[in-house]
DSSP file (Angstrom, degrees, kcal/mol; ACC not computed):
  #  RESIDUE AA STRUCTURE BP1 BP2  ACC     N-H-->O    O-->H-N    N-H-->O    O-->H-N    TCO  KAPPA ALPHA  PHI   PSI    X-CA   Y-CA   Z-CA
    1    1 A L              0   0    0      0, 0.0     0, 0.0     0, 0.0     0, 0.0   0.000 360.0 360.0 360.0 126.5   64.6  -10.4   68.3
    2    2 A I        -     0   0    0      0, 0.0     2,-0.1     0, 0.0     0, 0.0  -0.930 360.0-131.4-108.2 116.7   61.7   -8.2   69.5
    3    3 A P        -     0   0    0      0, 0.0     2,-0.3     0, 0.0    29,-0.1  -0.442  31.7-179.5 -67.6 138.3   60.7   -8.8   73.1
    4    4 A T        -     0   0    0     -2,-0.1    31,-0.5     2,-0.0     2,-0.3  -0.862  15.0-152.5-129.7 165.2   56.9   -9.1   73.6
    5    5 A Y        -     0   0    0     -2,-0.3     2,-0.4    29,-0.2    31,-0.2  -0.934  11.0-136.4-134.4 163.6   54.6   -9.7   76.5
    6    6 A T  E     -a   36   0A   0     29,-1.8    31,-2.8    -2,-0.3     2,-0.5  -0.976   7.0-145.4-124.9 131.5   51.2  -11.3   76.8
    7    7 A D  E     -a   37   0A   0     -2,-0.4     2,-0.4    29,-0.2    31,-0.2  -0.830  19.5-172.1 -93.7 131.1   48.2  -10.0   78.7
    8    8 A I  E     -a   38   0A   0     29,-3.1    31,-2.9    -2,-0.5     2,-0.5  -0.987  12.0-151.9-126.4 132.3   46.0  -12.8   80.2
    9    9 A I  E >   -a   39   0A   0     -2,-0.4     3,-0.6    29,-0.2     2,-0.2  -0.915  17.6-139.0-105.8 126.2   42.6  -12.2   81.9
   10   10 A M  E 3  S+a   40   0A   0     29,-3.4    31,-0.6    -2,-0.5    78,-0.2  -0.551  74.4  13.5 -82.7 145.4   41.7  -14.7   84.6
   11   11 A A  T 3  S+     0   0    0     -2,-0.2    -1,-0.2     1,-0.2    79,-0.1   0.782  72.6 169.0  66.4  34.0   38.2  -16.2   85.0
   12   12 A L    X   -     0   0    0     -3,-0.6     3,-2.5     1,-0.1    -1,-0.2  -0.494  53.8 -79.8 -68.0 148.6   36.6  -15.2   81.7
   13   13 A P  T 3  S+     0   0    0      0, 0.0    -1,-0.1     0, 0.0     3,-0.1  -0.237 120.2  18.0 -53.1 131.9   33.3  -16.9   81.2
   14   14 A G  T 3  S+     0   0    0      1,-0.3     2,-0.4    44,-0.2    -2,-0.1   0.218  95.2 122.3  91.0 -14.4   33.8  -20.4   80.0
   15   15 A E    <   -     0   0    0     -3,-2.5    -1,-0.3     4,-0.1     2,-0.2  -0.670  41.7-168.4 -84.5 132.6   37.5  -20.6   81.1
   16   16 A S     >  -     0   0    0     -2,-0.4     4,-2.4    -3,-0.1     5,-0.2  -0.636  38.1-104.0-109.0 171.4   38.4  -23.4   83.6
   17   17 A Y  H  > S+     0   0    0     76,-0.4     4,-3.2    -2,-0.2     5,-0.3   0.943 122.4  52.2 -57.4 -46.0   41.5  -23.9   85.6
   18   18 A D  H  > S+     0   0    0      1,-0.2     4,-2.4     2,-0.2     5,-0.2   0.918 111.3  43.7 -60.1 -46.9   42.6  -26.6   83.2
   19   19 A S  H  > S+     0   0    0      2,-0.2     4,-2.1     1,-0.2    -1,-0.2   0.886 116.3  48.8 -68.1 -36.4   42.1  -24.4   80.1
   20   20 A F  H  X S+     0   0    0     -4,-2.4     4,-2.6     2,-0.2     5,-0.2   0.969 114.5  43.3 -64.3 -53.9   43.8  -21.4   81.8
   21   21 A A  H  X S+     0   0    0     -4,-3.2     4,-2.3     1,-0.2    -2,-0.2   0.891 116.2  48.1 -62.3 -41.0   46.9  -23.4   83.0
   22   22 A S  H  X S+     0   0    0     -4,-2.4     4,-2.4    -5,-0.3    -1,-0.2   0.909 112.1  49.6 -65.7 -41.7   47.3  -25.3   79.7
   23   23 A G  H  X S+     0   0    0     -4,-2.1     4,-2.0    -5,-0.2    -2,-0.2   0.919 112.3  46.6 -63.7 -44.5   47.0  -22.1   77.7
   24   24 A V  H  X S+     0   0    0     -4,-2.6     4,-2.1     2,-0.2    -2,-0.2   0.934 113.6  48.7 -63.2 -46.4   49.6  -20.3   79.8
   25   25 A A  H  X S+     0   0    0     -4,-2.3     4,-3.0    -5,-0.2    -2,-0.2   0.891 108.9  53.5 -62.4 -39.5   52.0  -23.3   79.7
   26   26 A T  H  X S+     0   0    0     -4,-2.4     4,-1.5     1,-0.2    -1,-0.2   0.918 107.6  50.8 -61.8 -42.9   51.6  -23.5   75.9
   27   27 A L  H  <>S+     0   0    0     -4,-2.0     5,-2.5     2,-0.2    -1,-0.2   0.926 113.5  45.3 -59.8 -44.3   52.5  -19.9   75.5
   28   28 A V  H ><5S+     0   0    0     -4,-2.1     3,-1.9     1,-0.2    -2,-0.2   0.944 112.4  50.1 -63.3 -48.0   55.7  -20.4   77.7
   29   29 A E  H 3<5S+     0   0    0     -4,-3.0    -1,-0.2     1,-0.3    -2,-0.2   0.709 107.9  54.8 -68.4 -19.4   56.6  -23.6   75.9
   30   30 A R  T 3<5S-     0   0    0     -4,-1.5    -1,-0.3    -5,-0.2    -2,-0.2   0.313 134.4 -80.7 -96.2   8.1   56.3  -21.9   72.5
   31   31 A G  T < 5S+     0   0    0     -3,-1.9     2,-1.9     1,-0.2    -3,-0.2   0.502  79.9 139.0 117.3   3.8   58.7  -19.1   73.5
   32   32 A Q      < +     0   0    0     -5,-2.5    -1,-0.2     1,-0.2    -2,-0.1  -0.582  23.2 138.3 -82.1  86.5   56.9  -16.5   75.6
   33   33 A H        +     0   0    0     -2,-1.9    -1,-0.2    -3,-0.1     3,-0.1   0.413  51.3  72.8-107.9  -1.5   59.8  -16.0   78.0
   34   34 A T  S    S-     0   0    0      1,-0.2     2,-0.3   -30,-0.2   -29,-0.2   0.973 107.0 -47.1 -80.5 -58.0   59.7  -12.2   78.3
   35   35 A R        -     0   0    0    -31,-0.5   -29,-1.8     2,-0.0     2,-0.4  -0.912  36.2-157.5-174.9 144.8   56.6  -11.5   80.4
   36   36 A M  E     -a    6   0A   0     -2,-0.3     2,-0.5   -31,-0.2   -29,-0.2  -0.986  15.8-150.8-123.1 141.4   53.0  -12.3   80.9
   37   37 A H  E     -a    7   0A   0    -31,-2.8   -29,-3.1    -2,-0.4     2,-0.5  -0.964  10.8-154.3-110.8 126.3   50.7   -9.9   82.8
   38   38 A F  E     -a    8   0A   0     -2,-0.5     2,-0.3   -31,-0.2   -29,-0.2  -0.877  14.3-174.4-104.8 129.2   47.8  -11.6   84.6
   39   39 A Y  E     -a    9   0A   0    -31,-2.9   -29,-3.4    -2,-0.5     2,-0.2  -0.908  25.9-116.6-123.0 148.1   44.7   -9.6   85.2
   40   40 A N  E     -a   10   0A   0     -2,-0.3     2,-0.7   -31,-0.2   -29,-0.1  -0.536  40.6-104.6 -73.0 148.9   41.5  -10.2   87.1
   41   41 A C        -     0   0    0    -31,-0.6    47,-2.7    47,-0.4     2,-0.4  -0.688  42.1-159.0 -75.5 116.1   38.3  -10.2   85.0
   42   42 A S  E     -B   87   0B   0     -2,-0.7     2,-0.7    45,-0.2    45,-0.2  -0.828  10.5-143.3-101.8 135.9   36.6   -6.9   85.8
   43   43 A L  E     -B   86   0B   0     43,-3.2    43,-0.5    -2,-0.4     3,-0.1  -0.880  20.5-155.7 -98.5 115.7   32.9   -6.4   85.1
   44   44 A L    >   -     0   0    0     -2,-0.7     3,-2.0     1,-0.1     6,-0.3  -0.677  27.1 -94.9 -94.4 143.7   32.4   -2.8   83.9
   45   45 A P  T 3  S+     0   0    0      0, 0.0    -1,-0.1     0, 0.0     3,-0.1  -0.253 108.6  10.8 -55.8 140.9   29.1   -1.0   84.3
   46   46 A N  T 3  S+     0   0    0      1,-0.2     2,-0.2     2,-0.1     5,-0.0   0.418  95.9 129.2  69.6   0.8   26.8   -1.2   81.2
   47   47 A A  S X> S-     0   0    0     -3,-2.0     3,-1.5     1,-0.1     4,-0.6  -0.549  72.2-115.2 -80.6 153.3   29.0   -3.9   79.6
   48   48 A E  G >4 S+     0   0    0      1,-0.3     3,-1.4     2,-0.2     6,-0.3   0.874 115.6  59.0 -54.7 -40.2   27.3   -7.1   78.4
   49   49 A M  G 34 S+     0   0    0      1,-0.3    -1,-0.3     5,-0.1    11,-0.1   0.751 100.9  56.9 -64.0 -23.3   29.1   -9.2   81.0
   50   50 A S  G <4 S+     0   0    0     -3,-1.5    -1,-0.3    -6,-0.3    -2,-0.2   0.599  81.9 108.4 -82.8 -12.0   27.6   -7.0   83.8
   51   51 A Q  S <X S-     0   0    0     -3,-1.4     4,-2.5    -4,-0.6     3,-0.4  -0.398  77.5-123.0 -71.6 142.8   24.0   -7.7   82.8
   52   52 A P  H  > S+     0   0    0      0, 0.0     4,-2.4     0, 0.0     5,-0.2   0.859 110.5  51.6 -53.6 -41.1   22.0  -10.0   85.2
   53   53 A A  H  > S+     0   0    0      2,-0.2     4,-2.4     1,-0.2     5,-0.1   0.899 111.2  47.4 -65.5 -39.8   21.2  -12.5   82.4
   54   54 A Y  H  > S+     0   0    0     -3,-0.4     4,-2.0    -6,-0.3     6,-0.2   0.922 112.0  50.1 -66.5 -44.5   24.8  -12.8   81.4
   55   55 A R  H  X>S+     0   0    0     -4,-2.5     5,-2.0     1,-0.2     4,-0.8   0.919 113.1  46.7 -59.4 -44.0   25.9  -13.3   85.0
   56   56 A A  H ><5S+     0   0    0     -4,-2.4     3,-0.6    -5,-0.2    -2,-0.2   0.912 109.2  54.2 -65.3 -43.0   23.3  -16.0   85.5
   57   57 A E  H 3<5S+     0   0    0     -4,-2.4    -1,-0.2     1,-0.2    -2,-0.2   0.874 120.9  30.4 -59.8 -38.7   24.2  -17.8   82.2
   58   58 A F  H 3<5S-     0   0    0     -4,-2.0    34,-2.8    -5,-0.1    35,-0.4   0.348 105.4-121.4-105.5   5.4   27.9  -18.1   83.2
   59   59 A G  T <<5 -     0   0    0     -4,-0.8     2,-0.4    -3,-0.6    -3,-0.2   0.870  42.6-175.6  61.1  38.6   27.4  -18.3   87.0
   60   60 A I      < -     0   0    0     -5,-2.0     2,-0.4    -6,-0.2    31,-0.2  -0.554   9.2-171.7 -76.9 123.3   29.6  -15.2   87.5
   61   61 A Q  E     -C   90   0B   0     29,-3.0    28,-3.0    -2,-0.4    29,-1.1  -0.938  12.1-174.5-112.2 137.9   30.3  -14.4   91.2
   62   62 A T  E     -C   88   0B   0     -2,-0.4     2,-0.3    26,-0.3    26,-0.2  -0.839  19.2-163.5-131.4 164.2   32.0  -11.1   92.0
   63   63 A V  E     -C   87   0B   0     24,-1.8    24,-2.8    -2,-0.3     2,-0.4  -0.957  31.7-110.1-136.7 157.5   33.5   -9.0   94.8
   64   64 A R  E     -C   86   0B   0     -2,-0.3     2,-0.4    22,-0.2    22,-0.2  -0.754  34.0-168.3 -87.0 135.5   34.4   -5.3   94.9
   65   65 A Q  E     -C   85   0B   0     20,-3.2    20,-2.8    -2,-0.4     2,-0.1  -0.991  22.9-119.0-128.0 129.5   38.1   -4.7   95.0
   66   66 A A  E     -C   84   0B   0     -2,-0.4     2,-0.5    18,-0.2    18,-0.3  -0.404  29.5-124.0 -63.7 137.7   39.7   -1.3   95.8
   67   67 A M        -     0   0    0     16,-3.2     2,-0.4    -2,-0.1    16,-0.4  -0.719  29.8-169.8 -83.8 130.4   41.8    0.0   92.9
   68   68 A T        -     0   0    0     -2,-0.5     2,-0.4    14,-0.1     6,-0.1  -0.963  26.5-115.5-122.0 141.7   45.4    0.8   93.9
   69   69 A D    >   -     0   0    0      4,-0.4     3,-2.0    -2,-0.4    -2,-0.0  -0.600  21.9-135.6 -72.9 126.9   47.9    2.6   91.9
   70   70 A L  T 3  S+     0   0    0     -2,-0.4    -1,-0.2     1,-0.3     4,-0.0   0.828 105.6  31.9 -53.0 -35.3   50.8    0.2   91.1
   71   71 A H  T 3  S+     0   0    0      2,-0.1    -1,-0.3    -3,-0.0    -2,-0.1   0.143 112.0  79.6-111.4  18.6   53.3    2.9   91.9
   72   72 A G  S <  S-     0   0    0     -3,-2.0     2,-0.1     1,-0.1    -4,-0.0  -0.531  90.5 -66.8-116.3-176.5   51.4    4.7   94.6
   73   73 A P        -     0   0    0      0, 0.0    -4,-0.4     0, 0.0    -1,-0.1  -0.368  34.2-132.9 -70.9 151.2   50.6    4.2   98.3
   74   74 A I  S    S+     0   0    0     -6,-0.1    -5,-0.0     1,-0.1    -2,-0.0   0.929  97.5  53.4 -68.4 -45.1   48.4    1.3   99.3
   75   75 A E  S    S-     0   0    0     -7,-0.1    -1,-0.1     1,-0.0    -7,-0.0  -0.788  97.1-118.5 -90.7 130.8   46.3    3.5  101.5
   76   76 A P        -     0   0    0      0, 0.0     3,-0.1     0, 0.0     6,-0.1  -0.369  33.3-102.3 -67.7 146.6   44.8    6.6   99.8
   77   77 A P    >   -     0   0    0      0, 0.0     3,-2.1     0, 0.0     0, 0.0  -0.273  56.0 -75.3 -61.5 155.0   45.9   10.0  101.1
   78   78 A P  T 3  S+     0   0    0      0, 0.0     3,-0.1     0, 0.0    -3,-0.0  -0.240 120.5  18.7 -54.2 136.2   43.3   11.8  103.2
   79   79 A G  T 3  S+     0   0    0      1,-0.3     2,-0.3    -3,-0.1     0, 0.0   0.258  93.1 124.0  87.3 -12.6   40.5   13.2  101.2
   80   80 A E    <   -     0   0    0     -3,-2.1     2,-0.4     1,-0.0    -1,-0.3  -0.645  62.2-123.9 -84.1 138.4   41.2   11.1   98.1
   81   81 A V        -     0   0    0     -2,-0.3     2,-0.4    -3,-0.1    -1,-0.0  -0.647  18.3-133.5 -83.9 132.5   38.3    9.0   96.9
   82   82 A T        -     0   0    0     -2,-0.4     2,-0.3    -6,-0.1   -14,-0.1  -0.724  18.5-152.3 -85.1 130.2   38.8    5.2   96.6
   83   83 A E        -     0   0    0     -2,-0.4   -16,-3.2   -16,-0.4     2,-0.3  -0.751   9.6-151.9-100.3 152.6   37.6    3.7   93.4
   84   84 A Y  E     - C   0  66B   0     -2,-0.3     2,-0.4   -18,-0.3   -18,-0.2  -0.914   8.0-154.2-126.1 150.0   36.5    0.1   93.2
   85   85 A L  E     - C   0  65B   0    -20,-2.8   -20,-3.2    -2,-0.3     2,-0.7  -0.929  19.1-132.6-114.5 146.1   36.4   -2.6   90.5
   86   86 A E  E     -BC  43  64B   0    -43,-0.5   -43,-3.2    -2,-0.4     2,-0.4  -0.895  33.2-170.0 -96.0 117.2   34.0   -5.5   90.5
   87   87 A I  E     -BC  42  63B   0    -24,-2.8   -24,-1.8    -2,-0.7     2,-0.4  -0.852  24.7-115.9-114.6 146.7   36.0   -8.6   89.8
   88   88 A A  E     + C   0  62B   0    -47,-2.7   -47,-0.4    -2,-0.4   -26,-0.3  -0.628  32.4 170.7 -76.0 128.7   35.0  -12.1   89.0
   89   89 A V  E     +     0   0B   0    -28,-3.0     2,-0.3     1,-0.4    10,-0.2   0.314  67.8  10.0-121.1   3.7   36.0  -14.6   91.7
   90   90 A A  E     - C   0  61B   0    -29,-1.1   -29,-3.0   -79,-0.1    -1,-0.4  -0.889  58.3-178.9-173.1 149.6   34.1  -17.6   90.5
   91   91 A T        -     0   0    0      3,-1.9   -32,-0.3    -2,-0.3   -31,-0.2  -0.875  48.4 -96.4-140.6 174.4   32.1  -18.8   87.4
   92   92 A S  S    S+     0   0    0    -34,-2.8   -33,-0.1    -2,-0.3   -34,-0.1   0.846 128.7  43.0 -64.7 -30.4   30.3  -22.0   86.6
   93   93 A A  S    S+     0   0    0    -35,-0.4   -76,-0.4     1,-0.3    -1,-0.2   0.694 124.2  36.3 -85.7 -19.9   33.4  -23.1   84.6
   94   94 A M  S    S-     0   0    0    -78,-0.2    -3,-1.9   -83,-0.1    -1,-0.3  -0.704  83.1-160.7-134.5  80.9   35.8  -22.0   87.4
   95   95 A P    >>  -     0   0    0      0, 0.0     4,-2.3     0, 0.0     3,-0.6  -0.044  39.3 -90.4 -57.6 167.1   34.2  -22.5   90.8
   96   96 A A  H 3> S+     0   0    0      1,-0.3     4,-2.0     2,-0.2     5,-0.1   0.850 126.5  49.1 -51.6 -45.1   35.6  -20.6   93.8
   97   97 A D  H 3> S+     0   0    0      1,-0.2     4,-1.8     2,-0.2    -1,-0.3   0.863 112.6  48.5 -67.0 -33.8   38.2  -23.2   94.8
   98   98 A E  H <> S+     0   0    0     -3,-0.6     4,-2.5     2,-0.2    -1,-0.2   0.816 106.4  57.3 -73.9 -30.3   39.5  -23.5   91.2
   99   99 A W  H  X S+     0   0    0     -4,-2.3     4,-2.7     2,-0.2    -2,-0.2   0.924 107.3  48.6 -63.0 -43.1   39.7  -19.6   91.0
  100  100 A V  H  X S+     0   0    0     -4,-2.0     4,-2.5     1,-0.2    -2,-0.2   0.937 111.9  48.7 -60.7 -46.3   42.0  -19.8   94.0
  101  101 A R  H  X S+     0   0    0     -4,-1.8     4,-2.2     1,-0.2    -2,-0.2   0.888 112.3  49.2 -60.8 -39.7   44.1  -22.5   92.3
  102  102 A T  H  X S+     0   0    0     -4,-2.5     4,-2.5     2,-0.2    -2,-0.2   0.915 110.5  49.7 -66.2 -43.9   44.2  -20.4   89.1
  103  103 A K  H  X S+     0   0    0     -4,-2.7     4,-2.6     1,-0.2    -2,-0.2   0.913 111.8  48.5 -62.3 -43.2   45.2  -17.3   90.9
  104  104 A V  H  X S+     0   0    0     -4,-2.5     4,-2.7     2,-0.2    -1,-0.2   0.909 110.2  52.0 -63.3 -42.1   48.0  -19.2   92.7
  105  105 A Y  H  X S+     0   0    0     -4,-2.2     4,-2.5    -5,-0.2    -2,-0.2   0.922 110.8  47.8 -59.7 -44.9   49.1  -20.7   89.4
  106  106 A A  H  X S+     0   0    0     -4,-2.5     4,-2.4     2,-0.2    -2,-0.2   0.932 113.0  47.3 -63.6 -45.9   49.3  -17.2   87.8
  107  107 A W  H  X S+     0   0    0     -4,-2.6     4,-2.8     1,-0.2     5,-0.2   0.896 111.3  52.1 -62.0 -39.5   51.3  -15.8   90.8
  108  108 A A  H  X>S+     0   0    0     -4,-2.7     4,-3.2     2,-0.2     5,-0.6   0.913 108.7  50.2 -64.0 -42.2   53.6  -18.8   90.7
  109  109 A M  I  X>S+     0   0    0     -4,-2.5     5,-2.1     2,-0.2     4,-1.8   0.938 112.2  48.5 -58.8 -46.4   54.3  -18.2   87.0
  110  110 A D  I  <>S+     0   0    0     -4,-2.4     5,-2.1     3,-0.2     6,-0.2   0.959 120.2  36.1 -56.4 -53.2   55.0  -14.5   87.7
  111  111 A L  I  <5S+     0   0    0     -4,-2.8     6,-1.6     3,-0.2    -2,-0.2   0.947 125.5  35.0 -68.9 -51.5   57.4  -15.3   90.6
  112  112 A L  I  <5S+     0   0    0     -4,-3.2     6,-2.8    -5,-0.2    -3,-0.2   0.868 132.8  19.4 -79.4 -37.6   59.1  -18.4   89.4
  113  113 A L  I ><<S+     0   0    0     -4,-1.8     3,-0.7    -5,-0.6    -3,-0.2   0.904 130.6  33.1 -97.6 -58.2   59.3  -17.8   85.6
  114  114 A Y  I 3 <S+     0   0    0     -5,-2.1    -3,-0.2     1,-0.3    -4,-0.2   0.762 120.8  47.5 -81.0 -24.7   58.9  -14.1   84.9
  115  115 A D  T 3 <S-     0   0    0     -5,-2.1    -1,-0.3    -6,-0.4    -4,-0.1   0.386 112.1-126.7 -90.2   3.6   60.6  -12.8   88.0
  116  116 A R    <   +     0   0    0     -3,-0.7     4,-0.3    -6,-0.2     3,-0.2   0.564  67.9 134.3  71.1  15.7   63.3  -15.3   87.2
  117  117 A L  S    S+     0   0    0     -6,-1.6    -5,-0.2     1,-0.2    -4,-0.2   0.925  95.3   3.4 -60.7 -44.2   63.4  -17.1   90.5
  118  118 A L  S  > S+     0   0    0     -6,-2.8     4,-2.4    -7,-0.2     5,-0.3  -0.020  93.4 128.0-128.1  29.1   63.4  -20.5   88.8
  119  119 A Y  H  > S+     0   0    0      1,-0.2     4,-2.6     2,-0.2     5,-0.3   0.933  73.6  45.8 -53.7 -55.2   63.5  -19.5   85.2
  120  120 A L  H  > S+     0   0    0     -4,-0.3     4,-2.9     1,-0.2     5,-0.3   0.933 113.8  46.5 -61.3 -49.1   66.5  -21.6   84.1
  121  121 A P  H  > S+     0   0    0      0, 0.0     4,-2.6     0, 0.0     5,-0.3   0.931 114.3  48.8 -59.4 -42.6   65.4  -24.8   85.8
  122  122 A L  H  X S+     0   0    0     -4,-2.4     4,-1.4     1,-0.2    -2,-0.2   0.937 117.5  39.7 -61.1 -47.0   61.9  -24.5   84.4
  123  123 A V  H  X S+     0   0    0     -4,-2.6     4,-2.9    -5,-0.3     5,-0.2   0.900 117.2  48.2 -72.0 -41.4   63.0  -23.8   80.9
  124  124 A V  H  X>S+     0   0    0     -4,-2.9     4,-3.1    -5,-0.3     5,-0.5   0.915 109.9  52.1 -67.6 -42.5   65.9  -26.3   80.9
  125  125 A L  H  X5S+     0   0    0     -4,-2.6     6,-2.1    -5,-0.3     4,-1.0   0.860 114.6  43.9 -62.8 -33.6   63.7  -29.1   82.3
  126  126 A H  H  X5S+     0   0    0     -4,-1.4     4,-1.1    -5,-0.3    -2,-0.2   0.952 118.5  42.2 -72.5 -49.2   61.2  -28.5   79.6
  127  127 A A  H  <5S+     0   0    0     -4,-2.9    -2,-0.2     1,-0.2    -3,-0.2   0.880 129.3  24.6 -67.1 -39.8   63.7  -28.2   76.7
  128  128 A H  H  <5S+     0   0    0     -4,-3.1    -3,-0.2    -5,-0.2    -1,-0.2   0.630 134.2  29.3-106.3 -15.2   66.0  -31.0   77.6
  129  129 A R  H  <<S-     0   0    0     -4,-1.0    -3,-0.2    -5,-0.5    -2,-0.2   0.457  95.5-124.0-122.5  -5.9   63.8  -33.4   79.7
  130  130 A G     <  +     0   0    0     -4,-1.1     2,-0.7    -6,-0.3    -4,-0.2   0.693  56.5 149.8  72.3  18.3   60.4  -32.8   78.2
  131  131 A I        -     0   0    0     -6,-2.1    -1,-0.2    -7,-0.1    -2,-0.1  -0.774  47.3-124.0 -88.1 115.9   58.8  -31.9   81.6
  132  132 A G     >  -     0   0    0     -2,-0.7     4,-1.9     1,-0.1     5,-0.1  -0.177   8.1-126.0 -61.5 149.1   56.1  -29.4   80.9
  133  133 A V  H  > S+     0   0    0      1,-0.2     4,-2.6     2,-0.2     5,-0.2   0.893 111.4  54.2 -62.0 -41.0   56.1  -26.1   82.7
  134  134 A R  H  > S+     0   0    0      1,-0.2     4,-2.8     2,-0.2     5,-0.2   0.935 107.4  50.0 -59.6 -45.8   52.6  -26.7   84.0
  135  135 A A  H  > S+     0   0    0      1,-0.2     4,-2.0     2,-0.2    -1,-0.2   0.879 111.3  49.7 -61.1 -37.9   53.6  -30.0   85.5
  136  136 A Q  H  X S+     0   0    0     -4,-1.9     4,-2.0     2,-0.2    -1,-0.2   0.931 112.5  45.5 -67.3 -45.4   56.6  -28.3   87.2
  137  137 A I  H  X S+     0   0    0     -4,-2.6     4,-2.4     1,-0.2    -2,-0.2   0.925 114.2  49.1 -64.3 -44.5   54.5  -25.5   88.6
  138  138 A E  H  X S+     0   0    0     -4,-2.8     4,-1.3    -5,-0.2    -1,-0.2   0.858 108.4  53.7 -65.2 -34.8   51.8  -27.9   89.8
  139  139 A A  H  < S+     0   0    0     -4,-2.0     3,-0.2    -5,-0.2    -1,-0.2   0.913 110.6  46.7 -65.2 -41.5   54.4  -30.2   91.4
  140  140 A L  H >< S+     0   0    0     -4,-2.0     3,-1.6     1,-0.2    -2,-0.2   0.904 109.2  54.6 -64.7 -40.4   55.8  -27.2   93.4
  141  141 A A  H 3< S+     0   0    0     -4,-2.4    -1,-0.2     1,-0.3    -2,-0.2   0.773 111.2  45.9 -64.5 -25.8   52.2  -26.1   94.4
  142  142 A Q  T 3< S+     0   0    0     -4,-1.3    -1,-0.3    -3,-0.2    -2,-0.2   0.193  82.4 145.2-101.8  15.2   51.6  -29.6   95.8
  143  143 A A    <   -     0   0    0     -3,-1.6     2,-0.2     1,-0.1    -3,-0.1  -0.242  57.0-106.6 -57.9 138.9   54.9  -29.9   97.7
  144  144 A S     >  -     0   0    0      1,-0.1     4,-3.0     2,-0.0     8,-0.3  -0.458  15.7-143.1 -67.3 131.8   54.7  -31.7  100.9
  145  145 A G  T  4 S+     0   0    0      1,-0.2    -1,-0.1    -2,-0.2     8,-0.1   0.779 101.1  54.4 -65.9 -26.5   54.9  -29.5  104.0
  146  146 A D  T  4 S+     0   0    0      2,-0.2    -1,-0.2     1,-0.1    -3,-0.0   0.910 119.8  29.2 -72.6 -43.3   56.9  -32.2  105.8
  147  147 A R  T  4 S+     0   0    0      1,-0.2    -2,-0.2     2,-0.1    -1,-0.1   0.822 136.8  24.1 -87.4 -33.5   59.6  -32.5  103.1
  148  148 A F     X  +     0   0    0     -4,-3.0     4,-2.7     1,-0.1     5,-0.3  -0.565  66.9 164.4-133.6  68.5   59.5  -28.9  101.7
  149  149 A P  H  > S+     0   0    0      0, 0.0     4,-2.1     0, 0.0     5,-0.1   0.833  75.9  50.4 -61.5 -34.9   58.2  -26.6  104.4
  150  150 A V  H  > S+     0   0    0      2,-0.2     4,-2.2     1,-0.2     5,-0.2   0.947 113.6  44.2 -69.3 -46.9   59.3  -23.4  102.7
  151  151 A V  H  > S+     0   0    0      1,-0.2     4,-2.2     2,-0.2     5,-0.2   0.938 115.5  48.3 -61.9 -47.2   57.8  -24.2   99.3
  152  152 A A  H  X S+     0   0    0     -4,-2.7     4,-2.3    -8,-0.3    -1,-0.2   0.880 110.8  52.0 -61.3 -38.5   54.6  -25.4  100.9
  153  153 A S  H  X S+     0   0    0     -4,-2.1     4,-2.4    -5,-0.3    -1,-0.2   0.892 108.1  50.8 -65.9 -40.7   54.4  -22.3  103.1
  154  154 A V  H  X S+     0   0    0     -4,-2.2     4,-2.1     2,-0.2    -2,-0.2   0.946 114.2  43.3 -62.2 -48.5   54.8  -20.0  100.1
  155  155 A F  H  X S+     0   0    0     -4,-2.2     4,-2.2     1,-0.2    -2,-0.2   0.864 112.9  52.6 -68.2 -35.2   52.0  -21.7   98.2
  156  156 A S  H  X S+     0   0    0     -4,-2.3     4,-2.3    -5,-0.2    -1,-0.2   0.906 109.5  49.8 -64.3 -41.4   49.8  -21.9  101.2
  157  157 A G  H  X S+     0   0    0     -4,-2.4     4,-2.1     2,-0.2    -2,-0.2   0.886 109.7  50.7 -64.5 -39.7   50.3  -18.1  101.7
  158  158 A L  H  X S+     0   0    0     -4,-2.1     4,-2.2     2,-0.2    -2,-0.2   0.915 110.9  48.9 -63.7 -42.4   49.4  -17.4   98.1
  159  159 A A  H  X S+     0   0    0     -4,-2.2     4,-2.4     2,-0.2    -2,-0.2   0.898 110.0  51.3 -64.7 -40.2   46.2  -19.5   98.4
  160  160 A A  H  X S+     0   0    0     -4,-2.3     4,-1.9     1,-0.2    -1,-0.2   0.898 110.2  49.4 -63.3 -40.1   45.3  -17.7  101.6
  161  161 A H  H  X S+     0   0    0     -4,-2.1     4,-1.9     2,-0.2    -1,-0.2   0.895 109.6  51.2 -66.9 -39.0   45.7  -14.3   99.9
  162  162 A A  H  X S+     0   0    0     -4,-2.2     4,-2.1     1,-0.2    -2,-0.2   0.910 109.6  50.1 -63.7 -41.6   43.6  -15.4   97.0
  163  163 A R  H  X S+     0   0    0     -4,-2.4     4,-1.5     1,-0.2    -1,-0.2   0.869 107.5  54.5 -64.6 -35.3   40.9  -16.5   99.4
  164  164 A A  H  < S+     0   0    0     -4,-1.9     4,-0.3     2,-0.2    -1,-0.2   0.886 106.4  51.5 -64.5 -38.0   41.1  -13.1  101.1
  165  165 A I  H >< S+     0   0    0     -4,-1.9     3,-1.8     1,-0.2    -2,-0.2   0.933 107.7  52.7 -61.7 -45.4   40.5  -11.5   97.7
  166  166 A Q  H 3< S+     0   0    0     -4,-2.1    -1,-0.2     1,-0.3    -2,-0.2   0.825 105.3  55.1 -59.8 -31.3   37.5  -13.7   97.2
  167  167 A A  T 3<        0   0    0     -4,-1.5    -1,-0.3    -5,-0.1    -2,-0.2   0.505 360.0 360.0 -81.2  -3.3   36.1  -12.5  100.6
  168  168 A G    <         0   0    0     -3,-1.8    -3,-0.2    -4,-0.3    -2,-0.1   0.446 360.0 360.0  92.0 360.0   36.4   -8.9   99.4
């Protein structure tokens, strides 16, 4: 057995929440249990996706996001130049509210499945009860704050952070 991982880019032109969530769940249900890496869609200078006509065709909305080194400090040391990426935070196929939902779904997959917080229940419920991984993640995301305050608070916090990203 050779462990593999899958790279997934969020908010590519034409991708909706539904196609993203279904695609990720299909990969999991077909055996991708090692890792998925979720990336924001970055628009690079001089790339076709960055051109005004392309942006208009796909309704691409972007914000600038500071690049941070995964293993470095959050705040750059004095004198160091901060670099920025322009990331897609909405498209005509994935409006702003659906982008937030997609980001939360990706973070939930990372935390619950790939960081192994609920790995066994998610996989066992799918394998032995036929409950899809997507349905399980979405049920947790819609947990009642009255009945499950901790779960609802976690998902609410993820959504707030995603909205903060959208705001730049």
